[in-house]
LOMIPA-368743 format. One record per atom (N, C-alpha, C): x, y, z. Coordinates in steps of 0.05 Angstrom, whole numbers, padded with zeros to 5 digits, always signed. Layout:
! residues N
XYZ...
! end
This chain:
! residues 460
+02469+00468+01728+02468+00445+01746+02451+00423+01734+02460+00398+01736+02445+00376+01725+02418+00373+01738+02398+00366+01723+02372+00360+01734+02372+00330+01740+02364+00323+01764+02364+00294+01772+02335+00284+01768+02332+00263+01753+02306+00252+01749+02296+00239+01775+02271+00244+01782+02261+00231+01806+02258+00201+01803+02265+00187+01824+02263+00158+01823+02247+00148+01847+02234+00125+01844+02218+00114+01866+02238+00098+01884+02237+00104+01910+02254+00089+01929+02240+00063+01936+02255+00041+01932+02243+00015+01939+02258+00004+01964+02244-00012+01979+02257-00024+02003+02284-00037+01995+02305-00031+02011+02331-00042+02006+02348-00025+01988+02338-00002+01979+02354+00015+01961+02378+00027+01976+02398+00035+01961+02421+00049+01972+02422+00076+01958+02424+00098+01974+02425+00125+01963+02450+00139+01975+02460+00159+01959+02484+00173+01968+02476+00197+01984+02491+00202+02006+02485+00225+02023+02501+00249+02013+02488+00271+02009+02501+00296+01999+02502+00317+02021+02479+00322+02035+02477+00343+02054+02482+00333+02083+02492+00351+02100+02496+00344+02128+02471+00350+02144+02450+00361+02131+02425+00368+02145+02402+00354+02130+02381+00348+02146+02357+00335+02134+02333+00352+02142+02315+00354+02123+02291+00370+02129+02274+00356+02151+02262+00372+02168+02246+00362+02189+02224+00381+02196+02209+00375+02217+02187+00393+02225+02196+00421+02230+02180+00440+02223+02186+00468+02228+02208+00478+02211+02224+00496+02221+02246+00508+02205+02273+00499+02214+02275+00482+02234+02302+00474+02244+02309+00447+02231+02331+00446+02215+02339+00420+02202+02348+00400+02223+02343+00374+02217+02353+00353+02234+02384+00353+02231+02398+00345+02252+02426+00341+02249+02431+00315+02234+02456+00311+02225+02461+00290+02205+02453+00262+02215+02463+00253+02238+02458+00226+02246+02429+00221+02251+02416+00240+02264+02387+00237+02271+02371+00235+02245+02376+00253+02226+02361+00253+02201+02367+00228+02185+02392+00220+02184+02400+00196+02169+02385+00172+02179+02385+00168+02206+02372+00145+02218+02342+00145+02213+02329+00168+02216+02300+00169+02212+02293+00164+02183+02310+00175+02164+02305+00171+02136+02307+00142+02128+02327+00128+02139+02331+00100+02133+02308+00083+02144+02299+00090+02168+02277+00074+02180+02250+00079+02166+02245+00104+02158+02219+00111+02146+02216+00098+02118+02238+00098+02103+02237+00089+02075+02249+00062+02071+02260+00050+02092+02273+00024+02090+02295+00023+02069+02312+00043+02070+02335+00045+02052+02361+00049+02067+02383+00046+02054+02410+00051+02066+02422+00076+02054+02431+00094+02071+02444+00118+02062+02474+00114+02062+02486+00118+02038+02515+00113+02035+02529+00140+02030+02548+00147+02047+02562+00173+02044+02582+00170+02021+02583+00190+02003+02602+00191+01982+02627+00205+01992+02650+00193+01991+02674+00205+02003+02681+00233+01992+02679+00237+01966+02686+00263+01954+02667+00284+01964+02642+00278+01964+02622+00298+01973+02626+00305+02002+02630+00285+02019+02633+00291+02047+02659+00306+02053+02680+00300+02038+02705+00315+02042+02700+00345+02036+02686+00350+02014+02681+00378+02007+02664+00392+02028+02644+00378+02037+02626+00390+02056+02640+00396+02083+02656+00377+02092+02668+00380+02118+02692+00399+02118+02703+00405+02095+02726+00423+02094+02722+00445+02074+02698+00457+02075+02691+00478+02055+02707+00503+02059+02717+00514+02037+02733+00538+02038+02720+00559+02020+02712+00581+02033+02695+00601+02020+02711+00628+02018+02710+00640+01994+02720+00667+01990+02695+00685+01989+02693+00704+02007+02670+00722+02010+02678+00750+02001+02666+00760+01979+02672+00787+01969+02650+00806+01979+02660+00828+01991+02641+00848+02001+02652+00876+01994+02634+00895+01988+02644+00922+01981+02653+00937+02006+02645+00929+02030+02653+00942+02055+02658+00922+02077+02671+00931+02098+02674+00915+02122+02648+00916+02137+02636+00893+02143+02610+00892+02156+02611+00898+02186+02621+00921+02192+02623+00930+02220+02630+00960+02220+02620+00976+02239+02600+00969+02260+02573+00962+02249+02556+00950+02265+02530+00941+02255+02510+00964+02256+02514+00983+02238+02499+01008+02238+02478+01010+02216+02478+00991+02197+02458+00992+02176+02451+00963+02168+02429+00960+02154+02419+00934+02148+02438+00916+02132+02453+00928+02113+02471+00913+02097+02494+00901+02114+02505+00917+02131+02527+00907+02148+02517+00886+02168+02494+00891+02179+02482+00871+02198+02478+00844+02184+02467+00845+02160+02462+00820+02146+02488+00805+02140+02507+00819+02128+02532+00806+02120+02547+00796+02144+02548+00811+02166+02563+00802+02190+02551+00776+02201+02524+00775+02202+02511+00752+02214+02513+00727+02196+02512+00731+02170+02516+00708+02152+02545+00698+02154+02564+00717+02154+02592+00708+02158+02596+00693+02184+02583+00703+02205+02586+00690+02231+02576+00661+02230+02553+00657+02217+02541+00630+02216+02558+00612+02198+02567+00622+02175+02583+00605+02157+02610+00598+02168+02622+00618+02182+02649+00614+02193+02649+00592+02215+02626+00587+02227+02624+00567+02248+02627+00539+02236+02624+00536+02210+02625+00509+02198+02646+00507+02175+02656+00530+02166+02674+00530+02143+02698+00548+02147+02717+00546+02130+02740+00565+02130+02733+00588+02111+02731+00612+02122+02722+00635+02107+02743+00656+02104+02747+00667+02080+02764+00690+02075+02747+00712+02065+02750+00736+02076+02735+00760+02068+02753+00779+02053+02745+00788+02030+02759+00809+02015+02740+00833+02014+02749+00856+02025+02731+00879+02027+02748+00904+02023+02733+00926+02019+02746+00952+02016+02749+00966+02043+02771+00979+02048+02774+00995+02072+02764+01023+02066+02742+01030+02079+02728+01055+02072+02725+01074+02095+02729+01065+02120+02725+01083+02143+02743+01075+02166+02748+01094+02185+02766+01088+02207+02759+01064+02224+02733+01058+02226+02724+01036+02244+02729+01009+02231+02740+01008+02207+02745+00982+02194+02764+00965+02210+02784+00978+02223+02803+00963+02239+02789+00947+02261+02770+00960+02274+02754+00946+02295+02739+00923+02283+02728+00927+02259+02714+00906+02245+02731+00882+02239+02756+00887+02231+02774+00865+02225+02779+00848+02250+02782+00861+02273+02786+00847+02299+02761+00829+02304+02737+00840+02301+02713+00825+02307+02711+00801+02288+02718+00804+02263+02716+00782+02244+02737+00761+02249+02761+00770+02256+02783+00751+02262+02776+00734+02287+02761+00745+02306+02753+00730+02329+02734+00708+02322+02721+00710+02299+02703+00689+02288+02718+00669+02272+02744+00672+02269+02760+00654+02253+02762+00661+02224+02754+00685+02217+02753+00694+02189+02779+00708+02182+02791+00700+02159+02815+00713+02149+02806+00737+02133+02817+00761+02138+02808+00786+02126+02830+00799+02109+02823+00806+02085+02840+00822+02068+02826+00848+02060+02839+00870+02065+02828+00896+02058+02843+00909+02035+02828+00922+02018+02839+00938+01996+02834+00967+02003+02855+00983+02009+02851+01011+02017+02837+01027+01995+02816+01041+02003+02801+01058+01985+02780+01073+02000+02771+01095+01989+02749+01110+02001+02730+01118+01979+02714+01099+01969+02696+01105+01947+02675+01124+01954+02670+01144+01937+02649+01163+01941+02630+01162+01917+02605+01164+01922+02586+01163+01900+02589+01188+01883+02595+01185+01857+02598+01209+01840+02571+01223+01838+02572+01250+01837+02547+01265+01835+02533+01259+01808+02507+01259+01809+02492+01255+01784+02496+01280+01766+02508+01276+01743+02512+01297+01724+02512+01285+01697+02511+01302+01676+02511+01291+01649+02537+01276+01644+02559+01286+01656+02585+01272+01652+02586+01245+01664+02577+01242+01690+02578+01216+01703+02558+01196+01689+02535+01206+01681+02516+01190+01668+02526+01180+01641+02540+01198+01626+02551+01190+01600+02573+01169+01604+02590+01173+01624+02612+01154+01629+02601+01127+01637+02580+01127+01654+02568+01101+01662+02555+01088+01638+02543+01105+01620+02531+01094+01596+02551+01080+01578+02575+01093+01575+02596+01081+01558+02606+01055+01570+02608+01054+01597+02617+01029+01610+02595+01008+01612+02570+01017+01607+02547+00999+01609+02545+00989+01638+02551+01007+01657+02549+01000+01685+02533+01021+01700+02517+01013+01720+02505+01033+01738+02527+01049+01753+02523+01074+01758+02544+01090+01771+02551+01080+01799+02531+01068+01813+02536+01058+01840+02553+01032+01839+02555+01019+01815+02572+00996+01812+02599+01004+01801+02599+01023+01783+02624+01032+01770+02644+01042+01791+02635+01054+01812+02654+01065+01832+02670+01043+01847+02660+01017+01844+02675+00995+01857+02691+00979+01837+02693+00988+01812+02709+00975+01792+02738+00983+01795+02750+00973+01817+02777+00982+01825+02798+00962+01817+02819+00970+01802+02840+00952+01794+02853+00938+01818+02857+00952+01841+02869+00940+01864+02853+00917+01876+02826+00921+01876+02808+00900+01886+02809+00876+01867+02808+00881+01841+02810+00859+01822+02836+00843+01824+02858+00858+01827+02884+00846+01829+02886+00828+01854+02876+00838+01877+02876+00822+01901+02858+00797+01899+02836+00800+01886+02818+00778+01882+02831+00756+01865+02844+00764+01843+02858+00745+01827+02881+00731+01842+02894+00746+01858+02917+00735+01874+02907+00714+01893+02884+00720+01907+02874+00701+01926+02864+00675+01912+02851+00678+01890+02841+00655+01875+02864+00638+01865+02886+00651+01857+02909+00636+01846+02925+00622+01868+02925+00632+01892+02942+00621+01913+02927+00604+01934+02901+00606+01935+02885+00592+01955+02867+00572+01941+02861+00550+01954+02845+00529+01942+02816+00532+01951+02802+00553+01940+02775+00558+01948+02756+00539+01934+02734+00532+01948+02713+00516+01936+02691+00532+01923+02688+00557+01932+02665+00573+01923+02671+00602+01929+02660+00620+01912+02662+00649+01917+02634+00660+01922+02631+00675+01943+02606+00689+01950+02609+00718+01941+02592+00728+01923+02593+00755+01913+02570+00771+01926+02577+00791+01942+02556+00806+01956+02547+00830+01938+02524+00827+01927+02511+00847+01910+02526+00852+01883+02514+00868+01866+02526+00874+01840+02553+00889+01842+02558+00902+01865+02583+00916+01869+02607+00897+01864+02605+00872+01873+02627+00853+01870+02621+00833+01848+02597+00831+01838+02590+00812+01817+02605+00818+01791+02614+00842+01788+02628+00850+01763+02655+00834+01761+02664+00821+01783+02689+00806+01782+02684+00776+01776+02660+00769+01769+02653+00741+01764+02669+00729+01742+02675+00745+01721+02690+00735+01698+02719+00729+01704+02729+00736+01728+02757+00732+01734+02763+00704+01744+02743+00687+01748+02747+00660+01757+02724+00642+01748+02730+00616+01745+02709+00597+01739+02701+00581+01763+02709+00589+01787+02700+00575+01811+02670+00578+01814+02657+00558+01827+02628+00561+01832+02623+00587+01847+02601+00601+01840+02596+00627+01851+02567+00631+01859+02562+00645+01881+02536+00652+01891+02534+00683+01891+02513+00693+01878+02508+00722+01879+02487+00728+01900+02494+00744+01920+02475+00750+01942+02464+00778+01937+02438+00780+01934+02424+00806+01929+02408+00814+01953+02415+00838+01964+02400+00848+01987+02375+00863+01978+02374+00873+01953+02352+00887+01942+02349+00880+01912+02328+00890+01900+02326+00892+01871+02332+00921+01864+02357+00926+01855+02366+00953+01851+02349+00968+01830+02341+00954+01809+02325+00967+01788+02299+00977+01799+02287+00962+01818+02262+00970+01830+02265+00996+01847+02288+00998+01860+02293+01023+01876+02294+01047+01858+02310+01044+01836+02312+01067+01818+02286+01073+01803+02270+01053+01798+02244+01057+01786+02226+01073+01804+02227+01067+01830+02211+01081+01849+02221+01110+01853+02247+01113+01853+02258+01140+01854+02249+01157+01830+02249+01144+01806+02241+01158+01782+02211+01166+01784+02195+01149+01796+02167+01155+01799+02161+01176+01819+02179+01179+01839+02174+01199+01860+02182+01227+01852+02204+01230+01837+02214+01257+01831+02198+01270+01808+02196+01296+01809+02184+01312+01787+02205+01328+01772+02229+01328+01781+02251+01343+01768+02259+01329+01742+02258+01342+01719+02264+01329+01694+02291+01316+01693+02312+01330+01703+02339+01318+01702+02341+01293+01719+02331+01294+01744+02333+01271+01761+02315+01248+01751+02292+01255+01740+02275+01234+01729+02290+01219+01707+02304+01234+01689+02320+01221+01668+02343+01205+01680+02357+01217+01700+02380+01204+01712+02372+01177+01725+02350+01178+01741+02340+01154+01754+02332+01133+01734+02320+01142+01712+02310+01123+01691+02334+01109+01678+02356+01124+01673+02380+01111+01661+02392+01090+01680+02391+01096+01706+02402+01076+01725+02383+01052+01728+02358+01057+01726+02339+01034+01726+02345+01015+01703+02349+01027+01679+02355+01010+01655+02382+00996+01658+02402+01010+01670+02428+00998+01674+02426+00974+01692+02411+00976+01714+02409+00953+01732+02392+00931+01720+02372+00938+01705+02356+00917+01692+02374+00901+01673+02392+00915+01660+02411+00900+01642+02429+00882+01659+02439+00891+01682+02455+00874+01699+02439+00850+01709+02414+00854+01717+02397+00832+01726+02393+00812+01704+02391+00822+01679+02385+00804+01657+02410+00789+01647+02433+00803+01646+02457+00792+01634+02476+00779+01654+02480+00792+01677+02500+00782+01696+02489+00760+01715+02464+00762+01723+02454+00742+01743+02456+00713+01733+02450+00707+01708+02451+00679+01699+02479+00667+01699+02500+00683+01703+02527+00673+01703+02535+00659+01729+02517+00660+01749+02523+00649+01775+02510+00622+01778+02521+00605+01795+02509+00579+01802+02483+00583+01817+02481+00604+01832+02456+00610+01847+02455+00640+01853+02431+00650+01855+02426+00677+01864+02408+00676+01888+02417+00689+01910+02400+00690+01934+02386+00717+01936+02361+00716+01945+02345+00740+01949+02334+00739+01977+02324+00762+01987+02314+00763+02014+02284+00758+02016+02270+00757+01993+02241+00753+01994+02231+00740+01968+02207+00729+01968+02194+00718+01944+02190+00740+01923+02185+00764+01932+02180+00786+01913+02205+00792+01897+02228+00793+01911+02253+00798+01897+02261+00774+01879+02256+00750+01890+02263+00726+01875+02249+00724+01848+02224+00734+01847+02208+00733+01822+02222+00750+01800+02235+00771+01808+02249+00788+01788+02272+00772+01775+02288+00760+01792+02312+00745+01782+02304+00719+01769+02281+00708+01776+02273+00683+01764+02267+00686+01734+02262+00711+01726+02257+00716+01697+02282+00711+01680+02305+00713+01693+02330+00713+01678+02348+00689+01684+02342+00674+01706+02359+00653+01715+02346+00625+01712+02362+00605+01714+02352+00577+01713+02332+00573+01735+02313+00555+01730+02291+00551+01748+02299+00543+01777+02320+00527+01779+02329+00517+01805+02352+00532+01817+02358+00557+01807+02382+00571+01816+02376+00594+01835+02350+00599+01841+02343+00621+01859+02337+00610+01887+02348+00622+01907+02345+00613+01935+02337+00637+01952+02317+00633+01969+02309+00654+01988+02326+00651+02014+02343+00671+02019+02358+00672+02044+02349+00698+02057+02328+00697+02074+02316+00721+02085+02334+00736+02104+02327+00760+02109+02340+00775+02131+02332+00762+02158+02348+00766+02178+02342+00754+02204+02348+00773+02227+02348+00762+02250+02354+00777+02274+02366+00758+02295+02384+00769+02311+02396+00754+02333+02376+00756+02357+02359+00735+02360+02338+00736+02380+02349+00734+02408+02374+00725+02411+02386+00724+02438+02396+00752+02446+02404+00768+02426+02415+00795+02432+02392+00815+02435+02372+00813+02418+02349+00831+02419+02326+00818+02434+02324+00826+02459+02304+00815+02477+02285+00838+02486+02259+00832+02490+02241+00853+02500+02251+00866+02526+02250+00892+02527+02258+00907+02551+02240+00932+02552+02221+00931+02570+02202+00954+02573+02209+00972+02596+02231+00967+02610+02237+00984+02633+02246+01012+02624+02256+01014+02600+02265+01040+02590+02245+01054+02572+02222+01041+02568+02203+01052+02548+02193+01080+02557+02196+01099+02538+02188+01126+02544+02159+01131+02535+02144+01149+02547+02117+01154+02538+02116+01170+02512+02099+01161+02494+02095+01176+02469+02121+01181+02454+02137+01160+02450+02163+01163+02437+02163+01146+02411+02165+01159+02388+02166+01146+02362+02195+01146+02352+02203+01123+02340+02231+01121+02331+02232+01109+02303+02250+01121+02287+02258+01109+02262+02288+01106+02261+02298+01083+02251+02326+01077+02251+02335+01071+02222+02358+01083+02214+02369+01077+02188+02391+01096+02181+02407+01089+02161+02429+01106+02152+02416+01131+02138+02423+01154+02148+02410+01179+02140+02424+01192+02116+02442+01178+02103+02453+01188+02077+02442+01171+02054+02423+01154+02060+02410+01137+02040+02383+01149+02033+02379+01157+02008+02356+01173+02001+02329+01161+02009+02324+01135+02006+02298+01125+02015+02293+01131+02044+02314+01131+02061+02310+01137+02090+02305+01167+02093+02319+01184+02078+02314+01213+02079+02285+01219+02072+02276+01207+02050+02249+01211+02041+02228+01202+02062+02234+01179+02075+02216+01168+02095+02212+01187+02118+02234+01197+02130+02231+01214+02153+02220+01242+02146+02226+01252+02122+02215+01277+02113+02184+01274+02109+02176+01253+02097+02148+01247+02093+02133+01245+02120+02146+01231+02139+02133+01228+02165+02131+01255+02179+02153+01270+02179+02153+01296+02194+02134+01316+02181+02132+01315+02155+02115+01335+02141+02085+01328+02141+02079+01302+02137+02051+01295+02132+02038+01278+02154+02053+01265+02170+02041+01246+02190+02044+01258+02218+02067+01266+02226+02072+01276+02253+02053+01298+02262+02048+01319+02245+02029+01340+02254+02002+01329+02262+01992+01309+02248+01966+01297+02255+01967+01283+02282+01989+01269+02287+01992+01256+02313+01994+01276+02336+02008+01298+02331+02011+01319+02351+01985+01332+02359+01965+01332+02341+01939+01343+02348+01926+01326+02370+01930+01300+02370+01918+01282+02390+01937+01276+02414+01963+01276+02408+01983+01270+02429+02004+01292+02427+01999+01315+02440+02016+01339+02437+02045+01335+02445+02050+01317+02465+02078+01314+02475+02093+01292+02461+02083+01282+02438+02096+01260+02424+02124+01269+02414+02144+01251+02416+02171+01257+02406+02178+01237+02384+02190+01247+02363+02199+01231+02340+02229+01232+02338+02242+01209+02343+02272+01208+02342+02281+01195+02316+02299+01208+02302+02310+01198+02277+02339+01188+02284+02343+01162+02284+02368+01151+02294+02383+01139+02270+02407+01149+02265+02423+01138+02243+02446+01156+02236+02467+01145+02225+02491+01160+02219+02489+01177+02194+02507+01196+02191+02510+01213+02168+02485+01227+02159+02471+01241+02177+02446+01255+02169+02452+01276+02148+02436+01277+02127+02440+01297+02106+02430+01324+02117+02435+01345+02101+02425+01371+02109+02395+01372+02112+02382+01357+02094+02352+01356+02095+02343+01344+02122+02356+01322+02130+02349+01309+02155+02356+01327+02179+02379+01339+02179+02387+01356+02201+02367+01380+02205+02356+01390+02183+02337+01412+02186+02311+01403+02199+02305+01377+02198+02281+01367+02211+02282+01371+02242+02307+01372+02253+02310+01376+02282+02300+01402+02291+02295+01421+02273+02284+01447+02280+02254+01446+02286+02242+01423+02278+02213+01420+02282+02207+01413+02311+02184+01420+02320+02175+01413+02346+02173+01383+02349+02185+01372+02370+02182+01343+02376+02200+01325+02360+02218+01336+02343+02236+01320+02327+02264+01321+02337+02277+01297+02340+02305+01295+02349+02320+01280+02328+02343+01290+02320+02361+01277+02301+02387+01269+02317+02392+01244+02320+02414+01235+02338+02441+01234+02323+02441+01229+02297+02466+01222+02283+02474+01194+02290+02499+01187+02285+02508+01160+02291+02509+01154+02321+02500+01131+02329+02500+01123+02357+02516+01097+02360+02529+01093+02383+02546+01070+02387+02530+01044+02388+02505+01045+02397+02489+01021+02400+02459+01029+02397+02445+01014+02380+02417+01021+02374+02397+01008+02393+02406+00988+02407+02387+00973+02425+02374+00991+02445+02388+01010+02458+02375+01027+02478+02353+01044+02465+02356+01051+02439+02336+01068+02426+02311+01051+02419+02315+01026+02412+02292+01008+02409+02277+01005+02435+02292+01002+02457+02280+00999+02484+02263+01023+02491+02272+01047+02484+02258+01072+02491+02232+01075+02475+02231+01063+02452+02209+01068+02434+02182+01058+02445+02162+01076+02443+02135+01067+02449+02124+01053+02424+02128+01065+02401+02120+01053+02376+02143+01058+02356+02149+01037+02340+02169+01039+02320+02156+01044+02293+02165+01065+02279+02151+01072+02253+02170+01067+02230+02158+01058+02208+02174+01053+02183+02159+01065+02160+02161+01092+02156+02146+01106+02135+02159+01106+02107+02172+01084+02100+02186+01082+02075+02167+01082+02051+02175+01097+02030+02159+01098+02006+02176+01087+01982+02202+01084+01986+02220+01075+01965+02237+01053+01978+02241+01031+01963+02258+01010+01974+02254+00984+01960+02269+00964+01968+02267+00936+01959+02280+00919+01980+02278+00893+01977+02289+00875+01997+02271+00874+02021+02282+00867+02044+02267+00867+02069+02281+00883+02090+02267+00893+02110+02278+00912+02129+02287+00898+02154+02313+00898+02158+02324+00887+02183+02314+00902+02207+02310+00928+02204+02302+00945+02227+02275+00935+02237+02257+00926+02220+02232+00915+02229+02235+00890+02245+02252+00872+02235+02257+00847+02250+02269+00852+02277+02287+00871+02279+02299+00878+02305+02278+00890+02324+02261+00907+02314+02240+00919+02330+02221+00897+02340+02214+00878+02322+02196+00856+02329+02209+00840+02352+02235+00834+02349+02249+00818+02369+02249+00832+02396+02249+00859+02396+02248+00875+02421+02219+00877+02432+02200+00864+02418+02173+00865+02427+02158+00891+02422+02167+00906+02402+02156+00933+02397+02133+00931+02377+02113+00947+02382+02091+00951+02363+02101+00968+02340+02094+00961+02315+02105+00974+02291+02082+00984+02273+02086+01008+02262+02068+01017+02241+02087+01022+02217+02080+01010+02194+02097+01011+02170+02079+01015+02146+02092+01027+02125+02079+01027+02099+02081+00999+02087+02067+00995+02065+02069+00970+02050+02097+00965+02040+02110+00986+02030+02137+00984+02020+02156+00977+02043+02152+00989+02066+02170+00984+02089+02169+00955+02098+02146+00943+02096+02143+00915+02106+02144+00895+02082+02151+00904+02059+02151+00888+02035+02170+00864+02039+02160+00840+02031+02177+00816+02032+02175+00802+02059+02163+00814+02079+02160+00801+02105+02131+00792+02107+02128+00766+02113+02101+00755+02114+02089+00759+02142+02082+00784+02147+02072+00792+02173+02042+00798+02171+02027+00791+02192+01998+00794+02191+01990+00822+02200+01977+00837+02182+01969+00864+02188+01947+00863+02210+01951+00879+02231+01932+00881+02253+01937+00861+02275+01955+00842+02270+01962+00822+02290+01992+00823+02298+02009+00826+02278+02038+00827+02284+02050+00854+02277+02035+00870+02261+02044+00896+02252+02020+00911+02242+02021+00937+02241+02000+00953+02228+02012+00965+02202+01997+00961+02180+02005+00971+02154+01987+00995+02146+01999+01017+02139+01984+01041+02130+02002+01056+02111+01990+01065+02088+02005+01080+02068+01999+01110+02067+01974+01117+02072+01966+01145+02071+01971+01159+02097+01977+01185+02097+01984+01199+02122+01962+01197+02144+01937+01199+02136+01915+01197+02156+01914+01170+02169+01915+01149+02152+01914+01122+02162+01938+01115+02180+01962+01125+02171+01986+01120+02186+01985+01134+02214+01976+01159+02214+01974+01173+02240+01954+01160+02258+01931+01151+02247+01911+01139+02264+01921+01113+02277+01936+01097+02261+01947+01073+02272+01967+01079+02295+01984+01099+02291+02003+01107+02312+01988+01116+02337+01968+01133+02334+01953+01144+02356+01940+01121+02372+01929+01103+02357+01915+01080+02370+01934+01064+02387+01958+01060+02378+01978+01045+02393+01989+01061+02417+01993+01087+02413+02002+01104+02435+01983+01105+02458+01957+01104+02452+01937+01108+02472+01925+01082+02483+01934+01059+02473+01924+01033+02482+01947+01014+02489+01957+01015+02514+01980+00999+02522+01975+00969+02519+01951+00959+02524+01946+00930+02521+01948+00921+02492+01938+00937+02474+01940+00931+02445+01969+00931+02437+01983+00951+02446+02011+00954+02440+02027+00929+02449+02022+00920+02473+02036+00897+02483+02028+00871+02468+02003+00869+02461+01994+00845+02447+02007+00843+02420+02008+00865+02405+02021+00866+02379+02050+00859+02381+02063+00870+02402+02092+00866+02406+02098+00837+02412+02081+00824+02429+02085+00796+02435+02082+00778+02411+02062+00784+02394+02058+00768+02370+02082+00771+02351+02092+00795+02349+02115+00800+02331+02140+00785+02341+02144+00785+02367+02167+00771+02379+02165+00741+02373+02142+00730+02376+02138+00701+02371+02144+00695+02342+02136+00713+02324+02140+00708+02296+02170+00707+02288+02186+00726+02298+02214+00725+02291+02229+00702+02304+02220+00693+02328+02232+00670+02340+02228+00645+02322+02204+00644+02309+02197+00621+02293+02211+00621+02266+02212+00644+02253+02220+00645+02224+02245+00661+02217+02255+00678+02235+02276+00696+02227+02300+00696+02245+02306+00673+02256+02331+00670+02272+02355+00666+02253+02376+00681+02257+02399+00680+02240+02411+00651+02239+02408+00636+02260+02420+00609+02261+02408+00591+02239+02381+00592+02237+02368+00575+02216+02373+00586+02188+02375+00613+02186+02380+00625+02160+02408+00619+02151+02428+00620+02169+02455+00612+02162+02457+00583+02153+02441+00566+02165+02440+00538+02157+02430+00535+02128+02411+00551+02121+02401+00550+02093+02423+00558+02073+02438+00579+02080+02460+00588+02062+02482+00567+02060+02488+00555+02083+02508+00534+02084+02500+00510+02067+02475+00502+02068+02465+00480+02052+02466+00487+02022+02461+00512+02015+02463+00520+01987+02492+00518+01978+02510+00528+01993+02539+00524+01986+02545+00495+01981+02536+00478+02000+02541+00449+01998+02531+00438+01971+02507+00445+01965+02495+00435+01940+02510+00443+01915+02519+00468+01915+02533+00479+01892+02561+00467+01889+02575+00463+01912+02602+00452+01911+02601+00423+01901+02582+00408+01910+02580+00380+01902+02571+00378+01873+02553+00395+01864+02543+00395+01837+02543+00423+01825+02566+00434+01817+02567+00461+01806+02552+00463+01780+02545+00487+01772+02530+00493+01748+02544+00482+01723+02571+00483+01724+02587+00475+01701+02582+00446+01693+02571+00430+01712+02566+00402+01706+02541+00399+01689
! end
């Protein structure tokens, strides 16, 4: 992207309008006419709309690549993608290309079409290949992480090429490295959206395990993703990350002005505080239970934290809410006070029942949508540092942070036994997400990024 030299605005100057939004107080952009008028009055200049730029902005056509259909809203990745699509589709023409991986995808297509999104599905049921010397060797030869290689599907590539050849798209949105591998198939402006830093996840997995084979396997995947971050990321016009921490990793490999923070958010109108269903001494964790960081989190909590809480609060209940529980997670239901629900149709009632929401994550990257949703529901939260990573929340005011089992259990006990503290923390958290994490303002940021890239693509 061209660097524009800063110029001093003098009274009577004429400048070209590129964006439909103008920065203003707080996080809500001014609408076009309001911002234009104030800008002209404040600086005594005239704003001139450039016809080509405004045509592109008003009639933006986006091709959005996703490895899955973002529905039902059962995990953080689907929730994020669905809400970004919802916001972008309100202002642009959006086409989604995704893999058909589960029976509920048909319902997802209906939901997306109701938002005005055109959906194309490629039939497939990708399964993560087991870690073995064979799969590691194959991934090594392809120079791809195994979790990316399973999406290198000829049918997906063919459909992508067909859409690019027959539709007049302005920009392609690539969701994670799973779809980034198709970047070389077109020279259209492209945005790479990263929900996590994958190499950091594998590095933490490598540090946690003591098994020699798994340590080696995780290390090879860490190196593979580091190569992707180094080689593939710079090929995009922009890379979006969910936090400053993640952005710092990609900033090492990409142009200075090509990294954008598009944080996770929450639908503050859907998630409202509701204490009528709150159960006494009820702890809840929510997440996909076939994702190892979540398995590790609930096992750590059940083994090392929950017994200490039960000494002070004997009737405490710990509910593990999330689909596809592994055998390890299912065995936890045999413990006193532990409930494993499996997949549930709606998670809001479980948030409402929670006395305290716990996030005992030890492995992860990105930011946790589950925390934002719990905050929006007015719930007091105890999290590890990793669990709250990337969220600028005040410890002791909007959330409690604790990493060691004793400190974690003490924070939970304190909240369980002090209703006024619990309510105060919940109210502060709710106010924070209303201010900084509303999907509407986050969608506006992504839309403005698209606008900037379309008007001035990297190729210029």
